[in-house]
N, C-alpha and C positions, 0 to 999 in steps of 0.2 A: 416569414423567410425558409430556405428548405436549409436543413442541418446535414452535412458531409461526416459520412462516416468513414472513419481512417486513424493513423499515425499522425499525431501536429508536429510539427517540427522540434518544438523544448521538446517532448518525448524521445526522439531521436535521437538529439544533443545528447539529454542524459543517458540513453542505454551507450553510447559510443562513449563516452566519458566513463560509463560505472565496467564498458570492456576495457579502456584502457589501464583504469587502475587495476583491474585483474590481471593483465599484462605483466605491468610493471613489477606489481607483489610478486610475480612466479619467475620473473627475470629474478628477482633480487634473493630469491631463496634458491634458487639453482645455482647463482654465481658462489653464495656465502656459503654454499654447502659444498663446492667442490665436487657438482655429480660427474659433471663433465670429464675432470681429471682424475675420480676413482672410478668409472665408465672408461677410459683411456687403458689407466693403468692397469686395469681387467684383462683387456683385450689385448695387451701387449703379455700378460703372465700367461694367457691363453696359448698366445704365436710362440711363446718358449718353448711352452710345454709340448705343442706339437713338434717343431722342429726337432725337441731331444727325443720325442717318441722315432720319429721317420730316422732319426742318426742312430738309433738303439737296432733298431731293425735294419737296417744298411749294415751296421757292423756284425751281428745273427747271420743275415744273408750270406756277407763275404765268410766268416768263420766255417763256414757248410762249407760254401763253394770250394775252399779252400781246403777243406778236411775228403772232400769227396774226390776233387781234384789230385790231391796227394795218394789215396788207394787208387784212383784208376791211373795214375803213372806211377804208381811204382811196385806194380806188380800185374803183371801182364801172364795170368796161368795158362796155361797148356796140357790138354788129359793126352797121353800115349797109354792104351787099358787100361793097366790098376795103379798108373801114376802121374801123378798131378808137379808140373815143375814150371816152378815162375820163371819165366825167357830176361828175367832183368837182374832178379836177385839168386838165382840158382839155386831157390830153395826146391827141393823136392820132397814130396810127400807121399804115401801109398794109399789106398783107398783102403779105409777103414780106419788108418794105423788113429791111435790118439795122441794129439800133439797138445805137447806140452810146454812150446814155445810163446813167452810172451811177447808182445811188439806195443812199442810205445810210440804215439803220434804227434808231433810237433805242430802247432796251430801255426799257421804262418807262413810255414816253408813248404808244406805238401811233402815232410819227409816222413819215413816210420821208418823205425830202427828195432833189430832184434832186442831183447833182455837179456837172451842165452846167447852162451856160442857155438857155434853150428857149421 
């Protein structure tokens, strides 16, 4: 009688049983260690941090836009000879003049006010 080489039915069944046991142990360990819950918590923490960072960047951009917009809206400088005059607030300076006025910008309002009287 000629002998066939290959996997017997018993060896195949034993292999499947061993694989099922390994899968059952792996699933049991994963459930008991709360691996999925920890991964979800980490993902939510990352998402929250990302959203906070985006909001912080947008707030910074808005502050910059307000400041730049306020400066552009507040003064409209025009030069006539050696004199520079703001059409909006009527401030007048001469070229070469030392300016001692101090101005204060109010964020969010786009306004600039002089700290000195003139």
